[in-house]
C-alpha positions as CSV (number, residue, x, y, z in Angstrom):
1,M,0.3,-19.9,-9.5
2,M,2.3,-18.2,-12.2
3,I,2.2,-14.8,-13.8
4,R,2.2,-14.8,-17.6
5,R,0.9,-12.9,-20.6
6,A,-2.9,-13.3,-20.9
7,E,-4.4,-15.5,-23.6
8,E,-7.9,-15.8,-25.1
9,K,-8.5,-18.8,-22.9
10,D,-8.3,-16.4,-19.9
11,M,-11.2,-14.2,-21.1
12,A,-13.9,-15.6,-18.8
13,G,-11.7,-15.1,-15.7
14,I,-10.7,-11.7,-16.8
15,N,-14.3,-10.7,-17.4
16,R,-15.3,-11.9,-14.0
17,L,-12.6,-9.7,-12.4
18,L,-13.5,-6.7,-14.6
19,C,-17.0,-7.0,-13.1
20,Q,-15.5,-6.8,-9.6
21,V,-13.6,-3.7,-10.5
22,L,-16.7,-2.1,-12.0
23,A,-18.6,-2.8,-8.8
24,V,-16.0,-1.1,-6.7
25,H,-16.1,2.0,-9.0
26,H,-19.9,2.0,-9.3
27,N,-20.2,1.8,-5.5
28,G,-17.8,4.7,-5.1
29,R,-19.0,6.8,-8.0
30,P,-22.5,5.7,-9.2
31,D,-22.8,9.1,-10.9
32,L,-20.0,8.0,-13.3
33,F,-20.0,4.2,-13.5
34,Q,-23.0,2.2,-14.7
35,P,-24.0,-0.9,-12.7
36,D,-23.7,-4.2,-14.5
37,A,-21.9,-2.8,-17.5
38,K,-19.1,-4.5,-19.3
39,K,-15.8,-2.6,-19.8
40,Y,-14.9,-4.4,-23.1
41,T,-16.9,-6.5,-25.5
42,D,-15.4,-9.9,-26.2
43,S,-14.2,-8.6,-29.6
44,Q,-12.4,-5.6,-27.9
45,L,-10.9,-7.9,-25.3
46,K,-9.5,-10.3,-27.9
47,Q,-8.0,-7.4,-29.8
48,I,-6.3,-6.0,-26.6
49,L,-4.9,-9.5,-25.8
50,S,-3.2,-9.6,-29.2
51,D,-1.8,-6.1,-29.1
52,D,1.8,-5.9,-28.0
53,A,1.4,-2.2,-27.3
54,R,-1.2,-3.1,-24.6
55,P,0.1,-6.2,-22.8
56,V,-2.2,-7.9,-20.3
57,F,-0.8,-10.2,-17.6
58,V,-2.6,-12.7,-15.5
59,A,-1.9,-14.5,-12.2
60,A,-3.3,-17.9,-12.9
61,D,-3.1,-21.5,-12.0
62,G,-4.2,-23.6,-15.0
63,E,-7.6,-22.3,-16.0
64,N,-8.2,-20.2,-12.9
65,V,-7.4,-16.5,-13.2
66,F,-6.7,-14.9,-9.8
67,G,-5.7,-11.5,-11.0
68,Y,-4.7,-9.4,-14.0
69,A,-2.8,-6.3,-15.0
70,F,-3.8,-4.4,-18.1
71,C,-0.9,-2.2,-19.4
72,I,-0.3,0.3,-22.1
73,F,3.0,1.5,-23.5
74,Q,3.0,5.3,-23.7
75,Q,5.6,7.7,-25.3
76,H,5.3,11.3,-26.4
77,I,7.7,11.6,-29.3
78,G,7.9,15.0,-30.8
79,D,5.7,16.6,-28.1
80,N,6.2,20.4,-27.6
81,I,6.6,20.1,-23.8
82,L,6.9,16.5,-22.7
83,T,10.1,14.5,-23.0
84,D,10.0,11.3,-25.0
85,I,10.4,8.9,-22.1
86,K,8.8,5.5,-22.5
87,T,6.2,4.7,-19.9
88,L,4.3,1.6,-19.0
89,Y,0.9,2.7,-17.8
90,I,-1.1,0.3,-15.7
91,D,-4.6,0.8,-17.0
92,D,-6.2,-1.7,-14.6
93,L,-4.9,-4.1,-11.9
94,C,-7.2,-6.5,-10.0
95,V,-7.0,-9.4,-7.7
96,D,-10.1,-11.6,-7.0
97,E,-11.8,-10.1,-4.0
98,T,-11.8,-13.5,-2.3
99,L,-8.0,-13.8,-2.6
100,R,-6.9,-10.3,-1.5
101,G,-4.2,-10.1,1.2
102,Q,-2.3,-13.1,-0.2
103,H,0.2,-10.9,-2.0
104,I,-1.0,-11.7,-5.5
105,G,-1.4,-8.0,-6.3
106,K,2.2,-7.3,-5.2
107,Q,3.5,-10.2,-7.3
108,L,1.5,-8.8,-10.3
109,Y,2.8,-5.3,-9.7
110,E,6.4,-6.5,-9.4
111,F,6.1,-8.6,-12.5
112,V,4.8,-5.5,-14.4
113,V,7.7,-3.4,-13.1
114,D,10.3,-6.0,-14.2
115,F,8.6,-6.2,-17.6
116,A,8.7,-2.4,-17.9
117,K,12.5,-2.4,-17.0
118,N,13.2,-5.1,-19.5
119,S,11.2,-3.2,-22.1
120,G,13.3,0.0,-21.6
121,C,10.8,2.0,-19.8
122,Y,11.6,5.0,-17.7
123,N,8.7,4.6,-15.3
124,V,5.5,2.8,-14.5
125,T,2.4,5.0,-13.9
126,L,-1.3,4.4,-13.1
127,N,-4.4,6.3,-11.9
128,V,-6.5,5.4,-8.9
129,W,-9.9,6.8,-8.2
130,A,-10.2,8.8,-5.0
131,C,-13.1,6.6,-3.9
132,N,-10.9,3.5,-4.0
133,E,-8.9,4.0,-0.8
134,S,-7.9,0.4,-0.5
135,A,-6.3,0.5,-4.0
136,R,-4.5,3.8,-3.1
137,K,-3.1,2.3,0.1
138,F,-2.0,-0.9,-1.8
139,Y,-0.1,1.2,-4.4
140,E,1.5,3.3,-1.7
141,K,2.7,0.1,0.0
142,C,4.2,-0.9,-3.3
143,G,6.2,2.4,-3.3
144,L,4.3,4.5,-5.7
145,K,4.1,8.2,-5.1
146,P,1.5,10.7,-6.5
147,Q,2.6,12.2,-9.9
148,K,-0.4,14.5,-10.4
149,F,-3.9,15.0,-9.1
150,G,-7.1,15.1,-11.1
151,M,-9.7,17.4,-9.6
152,E,-13.4,18.1,-10.3
153,T,-16.4,20.2,-9.4
154,I,-19.8,18.6,-9.9
155,L,-22.3,21.1,-11.4
């Protein structure tokens, strides 16, 4: 297995894993996440895969995709209150549910951190849904700490 930049040939494997993530979110928050939806059209996914501002990485062995990390560079240049640090935001990280516990997620996360360092980033950030306790625990084991909390009241 190696971790590398995702390519169009990885789309079927990425889409399979995107469905697994959606199922976790739908099960945790069916009021927000639709069942059997698709996060990206194939056209949108192709565009993301070719966008250097939104790098996607896969853990793969030949044609098999075992995990992915969708990332987005963020920087608030000229903002009134925020500094202009460069951040790599992990928009989505997933390991195939049948392969969890084999440290693929940790390897993906460490790869992203090294990529961010080499890209001149100040930090790596991400959001995790409160209903996804296993993901929160995984990220805490990787050394992440809460940066902010999103809160809601359902009316």
